[in-house]
Backbone as a chain_set.jsonl record, in Angstrom:
{"seq": "MSDNQVSDVLAQAFAAEGVDTLFTLMGDANMYWSASMADNHKVRLIHARHEHCCVAMAPAPPARSASAR", "coords": {"N": [[13.041, 15.415, 17.048], [13.266, 12.276, 15.906], [12.55, 10.846, 12.343], [12.471, 8.252, 12.082], [10.87, 5.108, 12.227], [10.074, 2.823, 14.753], [10.023, 0.4, 13.686], [11.686, 0.818, 11.452], [14.145, 1.037, 12.438], [14.672, -1.224, 14.031], [14.869, -2.808, 11.832], [17.039, -1.907, 10.459], [18.879, -2.541, 12.556], [18.92, -5.545, 12.478], [19.556, -6.11, 9.849], [22.187, -4.86, 9.999], [23.409, -6.846, 11.451], [23.541, -8.865, 9.449], [21.275, -10.295, 8.721], [19.838, -11.818, 6.041], [17.468, -13.341, 5.266], [14.359, -13.778, 5.899], [12.078, -15.342, 7.657], [8.786, -15.223, 7.864], [5.467, -14.734, 9.534], [2.996, -12.897, 8.339], [1.605, -10.171, 10.095], [-0.338, -7.75, 12.155], [1.508, -6.751, 14.038], [4.037, -7.222, 13.159], [4.022, -6.099, 10.395], [5.047, -3.676, 9.511], [7.613, -3.802, 10.136], [8.65, -6.148, 8.707], [8.008, -5.332, 5.971], [9.945, -3.161, 5.854], [12.275, -4.586, 6.108], [12.462, -5.851, 3.778], [12.192, -3.802, 1.752], [13.98, -1.682, 2.371], [16.32, -2.908, 3.15], [16.788, -5.015, 1.418], [16.146, -7.81, 2.12], [15.352, -11.222, 1.737], [11.965, -12.102, 1.777], [10.358, -14.922, 3.3], [7.307, -15.936, 3.291], [5.07, -17.649, 5.671], [2.227, -19.687, 6.474], [1.322, -20.519, 9.188], [2.56, -20.462, 12.402], [4.083, -22.679, 13.278], [5.048, -23.708, 11.003], [6.738, -21.622, 10.219], [8.788, -21.607, 12.19], [9.659, -24.218, 11.418], [10.868, -23.941, 9.031], [13.1, -22.705, 9.152], [15.522, -24.149, 10.274], [18.183, -24.284, 10.859], [21.323, -22.397, 10.32], [22.618, -21.623, 6.893], [25.029, -23.753, 5.295], [28.537, -22.929, 5.669], [30.995, -21.868, 3.181], [34.029, -23.534, 2.446], [36.068, -21.573, 2.323], [35.089, -19.638, 3.859], [35.522, -20.213, 6.475]], "CA": [[12.591, 14.279, 17.179], [13.701, 11.597, 14.539], [11.477, 10.521, 11.536], [12.555, 7.012, 11.938], [10.024, 4.472, 13.04], [10.739, 1.833, 15.654], [10.218, -0.79, 12.74], [12.823, 0.826, 10.544], [15.274, 1.011, 13.544], [14.754, -2.62, 14.275], [15.213, -3.58, 10.515], [18.415, -1.582, 10.301], [19.699, -3.261, 13.253], [18.927, -6.964, 11.912], [20.41, -6.006, 8.674], [23.564, -4.669, 10.543], [23.796, -8.029, 12.038], [23.751, -9.741, 8.572], [20.299, -10.952, 8.439], [19.488, -11.764, 4.674], [16.39, -13.91, 4.812], [13.405, -13.467, 7.137], [10.863, -16.287, 7.699], [7.731, -14.469, 8.51], [4.02, -14.99, 9.519], [2.895, -11.454, 8.537], [0.367, -9.76, 11.135], [-0.408, -6.352, 12.218], [2.64, -6.436, 14.901], [5.247, -7.075, 12.3], [4.147, -5.93, 8.947], [6.106, -2.621, 9.002], [9.186, -4.169, 10.275], [8.926, -6.867, 7.514], [8.258, -4.385, 4.941], [11.179, -2.378, 5.961], [13.573, -5.44, 6.026], [12.366, -6.197, 2.218], [12.152, -2.731, 0.775], [15.077, -0.973, 2.643], [17.448, -3.611, 3.426], [16.943, -6.061, 0.371], [15.925, -8.983, 2.973], [14.517, -11.867, 1.221], [10.867, -12.502, 2.725], [9.638, -15.964, 2.994], [5.996, -15.943, 3.921], [4.384, -18.831, 5.986], [0.877, -19.545, 6.754], [1.299, -20.828, 10.218], [3.564, -20.447, 13.355], [4.978, -23.82, 13.357], [5.73, -23.77, 9.645], [7.838, -20.68, 10.173], [9.838, -22.308, 12.95], [10.279, -25.483, 10.796], [11.247, -23.616, 7.753], [14.494, -22.186, 9.42], [16.068, -24.96, 11.418], [19.861, -23.923, 10.822], [21.868, -21.337, 9.282], [23.083, -22.266, 5.84], [26.394, -24.331, 5.418], [29.622, -21.914, 5.178], [31.745, -22.732, 2.094], [35.376, -23.772, 2.911], [36.881, -20.327, 2.18], [34.748, -18.612, 4.798], [35.946, -20.835, 7.801]], "C": [[12.974, 13.618, 15.623], [12.282, 11.023, 13.806], [11.588, 9.119, 11.628], [11.401, 6.483, 12.852], [10.642, 3.177, 13.718], [10.929, 0.585, 14.551], [11.471, -0.622, 11.943], [14.07, 0.687, 11.4], [15.646, -0.413, 13.569], [15.452, -3.277, 13.026], [16.442, -3.22, 10.311], [19.368, -2.419, 11.313], [20.047, -4.979, 12.971], [19.794, -6.974, 10.836], [22.005, -5.804, 9.01], [24.305, -6.23, 10.951], [24.023, -9.361, 10.789], [22.712, -10.69, 7.99], [20.053, -10.903, 6.681], [18.3, -12.429, 4.307], [15.477, -14.135, 6.153], [12.266, -14.263, 6.791], [9.716, -15.694, 8.723], [6.116, -15.016, 8.237], [3.4, -13.433, 9.539], [1.513, -11.28, 9.289], [0.624, -8.07, 11.32], [0.92, -6.111, 13.124], [3.843, -6.616, 14.355], [5.298, -6.833, 10.93], [5.073, -4.999, 8.674], [7.317, -2.981, 9.171], [9.43, -5.356, 9.151], [9.076, -6.267, 6.395], [9.671, -3.65, 4.881], [12.458, -3.161, 5.722], [13.561, -5.577, 4.661], [12.634, -4.948, 1.468], [13.471, -2.005, 1.181], [16.362, -1.742, 2.675], [17.77, -4.779, 2.537], [16.801, -7.565, 0.963], [15.064, -9.612, 2.179], [13.294, -12.532, 2.19], [10.343, -13.987, 2.169], [8.376, -16.244, 3.93], [5.7, -17.424, 4.395], [2.907, -18.645, 6.381], [0.668, -20.172, 8.376], [2.55, -20.746, 11.194], [4.662, -21.438, 13.304], [5.56, -24.177, 11.942], [6.769, -22.832, 9.561], [9.168, -21.116, 10.936], [10.509, -23.465, 12.181], [10.996, -25.055, 9.522], [12.891, -23.22, 7.96], [15.308, -22.782, 10.331], [17.616, -24.545, 11.859], [20.323, -22.952, 9.965], [22.689, -22.27, 8.085], [24.704, -22.815, 5.953], [27.302, -23.273, 4.987], [30.458, -22.736, 4.277], [33.313, -22.762, 2.894], [36.335, -22.482, 3.205], [36.501, -19.339, 3.329], [35.17, -19.056, 6.304], [37.189, -20.381, 8.165]], "O": [[12.981, 14.205, 14.541], [11.225, 10.799, 14.396], [10.583, 8.59, 11.153], [10.99, 7.044, 13.867], [11.61, 2.593, 13.232], [11.936, -0.121, 14.601], [12.238, -1.558, 11.715], [15.043, 0.145, 10.875], [16.752, -0.804, 13.196], [16.376, -4.086, 13.107], [17.179, -4.134, 9.943], [20.444, -2.892, 10.947], [21.124, -5.532, 13.192], [20.741, -7.759, 10.814], [22.902, -6.426, 8.44], [25.471, -6.576, 10.756], [24.494, -10.472, 11.032], [22.919, -11.565, 7.149], [20.126, -9.797, 6.145], [17.913, -12.264, 3.15], [15.887, -14.591, 7.221], [11.544, -14.004, 5.829], [9.727, -15.691, 9.954], [5.647, -15.512, 7.212], [3.319, -12.814, 10.6], [0.539, -12.022, 9.158], [1.489, -7.366, 10.798], [1.46, -5.045, 12.828], [4.812, -6.199, 14.99], [6.256, -7.169, 10.234], [5.904, -5.201, 7.789], [8.181, -2.541, 8.413], [10.585, -5.413, 8.729], [10.08, -6.476, 5.713], [10.367, -3.633, 3.866], [13.49, -2.663, 5.272], [14.668, -5.439, 4.142], [13.357, -5.067, 0.48], [14.148, -1.68, 0.206], [17.401, -1.235, 2.251], [18.767, -5.476, 2.729], [17.309, -8.486, 0.325], [14.07, -9.006, 1.78], [13.529, -13.289, 3.132], [10.009, -14.231, 1.009], [8.443, -16.686, 5.077], [6.016, -18.36, 3.661], [2.447, -17.522, 6.586], [-0.53, -20.228, 8.652], [3.631, -21.0, 10.662], [5.864, -21.173, 13.289], [6.527, -24.933, 11.852], [7.74, -23.127, 8.863], [10.31, -21.026, 10.485], [11.72, -23.674, 12.263], [11.73, -25.883, 8.982], [13.748, -23.401, 7.096], [15.843, -22.086, 11.194], [18.059, -24.523, 13.008], [19.733, -22.691, 8.916], [23.243, -23.348, 8.301], [25.492, -22.237, 6.702], [26.978, -22.646, 3.978], [30.663, -23.941, 4.424], [33.587, -22.019, 3.837], [37.161, -22.41, 4.115], [37.248, -18.449, 3.736], [35.128, -18.236, 7.222], [37.707, -20.77, 9.212]]}, "num_chains": 1, "name": "protein.A"}
């Protein structure tokens, strides 16, 4: 049996997709996943105090540079 926690496997999958910033409302359901994202994958955590704030903080992906297009 693997020593990997579900939260670690999810964090690895999100990091593999290129996630570099996580807008989070920390709670019991996501605290291990959020911590794994920050600790193991160097994802920047931005904490919110309410669900509406979390959604409003990340309305669109960042603009790409001309060289990335």
